[in-house]
Structures are given as C-alpha cells and as structure tokens.
C-alpha positions in Angstrom: 0.0 0.0 0.0 1.4 3.3 -1.0 1.5 6.6 0.7 -1.3 7.9 -1.5 -3.7 5.1 -0.4 -3.0 5.7 3.3 -3.8 9.4 2.8 -7.0 8.7 1.0 -8.1 6.2 3.7 -7.2 8.7 6.5 -9.1 11.5 4.7 -12.1 9.3 4.3 -12.1 8.2 7.9 -11.7 11.9 9.1 -14.6 13.0 6.8 -16.8 10.2 8.0 -16.0 11.1 11.7 -16.8 14.8 11.1 -20.1 14.0 9.3 -21.1 11.6 12.1 -20.4 14.2 14.8 -22.4 16.9 12.9 -25.3 14.4 12.3 -25.4 13.4 16.0 -25.4 17.0 17.1 -28.3 17.8 14.7 -30.3 14.8 15.9 -29.8 15.8 19.5 -30.9 19.4 18.8 -34.0 18.3 16.8 -34.8 15.5 19.2 -34.9 17.7 22.3 -37.2 20.2 20.6 -39.6 17.4 19.5 -39.6 15.2 22.5 -38.7 17.7 25.3 -41.3 18.7 27.8 -41.7 22.5 27.9 -41.1 23.6 31.5 -39.8 20.1 32.5 -41.7 17.3 34.1 -43.9 18.3 37.0 -44.6 16.4 40.2 -48.1 15.6 41.4 -47.9 18.3 44.1 -47.0 20.9 41.5 -49.9 19.9 39.3 -52.3 20.1 42.3 -51.1 23.6 43.2 -51.5 24.7 39.5 -55.0 23.3 39.4 -55.9 25.0 42.7 -54.6 28.4 41.8 -56.6 30.9 39.8 -55.8 30.9 36.2 -56.2 33.9 33.8 -59.5 33.7 32.0 -59.3 33.5 28.2 -60.8 36.6 26.6 -63.7 35.9 24.2 -63.6 32.1 24.8 -67.0 30.4 24.6 -67.9 26.8 25.2 -70.9 24.6 24.9 -72.1 21.4 26.4 -70.6 19.6 23.4 -67.3 21.5 23.5 -64.1 19.7 22.7 -62.2 18.1 25.6 -60.1 20.5 27.6 -62.1 23.6 26.6 -63.2 26.3 29.0 -66.5 28.0 29.4 -67.1 31.7 29.0 -64.8 34.2 30.6 -65.8 34.6 34.2 -67.2 37.8 35.6 -65.6 39.2 38.7 -66.3 36.8 41.5 -65.1 36.7 45.0 -65.5 32.9 45.4 -62.7 30.4 45.8 -61.4 28.1 43.0 -60.4 24.6 43.5 -59.1 21.8 41.4 -60.5 18.2 41.4 -59.0 15.1 39.9 -60.4 11.7 39.1 -58.8 8.8 37.2 -61.0 10.0 34.3 -59.9 13.6 34.2 -59.5 16.9 36.1 -61.8 19.9 36.6 -61.5 23.3 38.2 -64.6 24.8 39.9 -65.3 28.1 41.6 -68.1 29.5 43.8 -69.6 32.8 43.0 -72.8 34.8 43.5 -74.8 32.6 41.0 -73.6 29.3 42.7 -70.9 26.9 41.6 -69.5 26.8 38.0 -66.9 24.7 36.2 -64.0 26.9 35.0 -62.3 24.2 33.0 -62.1 20.5 32.6 -59.8 18.0 30.8 -60.1 14.2 30.3 -57.2 11.9 31.2 -55.6 9.9 28.4 -58.0 7.3 27.1 -61.0 9.2 28.3 -63.4 11.8 26.7 -65.9 14.3 28.1 -69.3 12.7 27.7 -71.4 15.3 29.5 -70.9 18.7 31.1 -73.2 20.9 33.2 -70.9 23.9 33.8 -73.4 26.1 35.8 -73.6 28.4 37.5 -76.1 26.4 39.5 -76.5 24.7 42.9 -74.3 21.9 41.6 -72.3 21.2 38.4 -71.1 18.0 36.9 -68.7 16.6 34.3 -68.6 13.0 33.1 -65.5 11.4 31.8 -66.1 8.3 29.6 -63.4 5.7 29.1 -63.5 2.3 27.2 -64.2 0.3 30.4 -65.2 2.9 33.0 -67.0 6.2 33.5 -66.2 8.8 36.1 -68.7 11.5 37.2 -67.5 14.5 39.1 -70.2 16.5 40.9 -69.3 19.8 42.8 -71.3 22.0 45.1 -70.5 25.1 47.1 -70.4 24.6 50.9 -69.9 28.1 52.3 -67.9 29.8 49.5 -65.7 26.7 48.9 -66.3 24.2 46.0 -66.5 20.7 47.3 -66.9 17.4 45.5 -70.1 15.5 46.5 -71.5 12.1 45.9 -74.1 11.9 43.1 -77.7 11.9 44.4 
C-alpha cells in the first residue's frame, strides 16, 4: 500500500467522523425540541397547586355542552369565590363558587377518556362526566360556604 492510499483512507475516515459528529449534534438538537417537555416534568404536588390556583381567563372564549375536551367555558365575571381543582382517574376539573352558585371553570379528560357530558353552571351543583373504554367517572361539585366541594351523586 502506498502513501497515497493511506492518505485517501485517512481523509475518508476523518470526513466520516466529522459527518457523524455533525449528524449526532443535529439529531440531539432536533430530538430535544420534538420530545422535550416544555417547562420540564412536573410532580403531582406541582400539578395540584397549579389546578388549585386561579388561572387567567381567556378573553372571548366560549364553550358549549358539546365542546371539545379541555375547553373552558365563557370568561368569568368578577367573582369573590374560591377556586379549587379536582382530579379523578377519568380527568380533572376546576370549579369556583360565586354569586350565582358553583360553576366549572375548566375540565380536561385523562388519556384514554373523553368528556361525555358537562353541566358547567352556574347552579346549585355542576357535573362533568369522563367516559373511558371500560369505566365512567362523574365529578359533581357544590359550594359549601364559599368553597367548592366534590359531593356524591344523588
């Protein structure tokens, strides 16, 4: 093997190594932006705190009883009632007490579930039903004092 063959082989190996490093860097950059979780992974306690804290109301948002999962109802008027988050295996909901009674602020089904029925209020009690393939969860909320509380279905 001559000197020229060794130089060609060395150049080819160096080019392949540089191309591999550039490719791995690009895959890592693209992979993190595709599969990365914005804000990182949250603990159960952080999720409960986020559900319990007031969230800014979307302006001009409207919902209906047949709204898509995870939608919110109309923008709330100024209310002095407390908000509270509730979680079931079928999904989560946030409710608040106000002058007109209790109302659902938002709701979202868990993976594998869908929202079958919503009574968002305001009323004496509100309900959301999460339907899964094998099970159904109904969350019913009332105001006791000025605090939303989950209650057993009548």
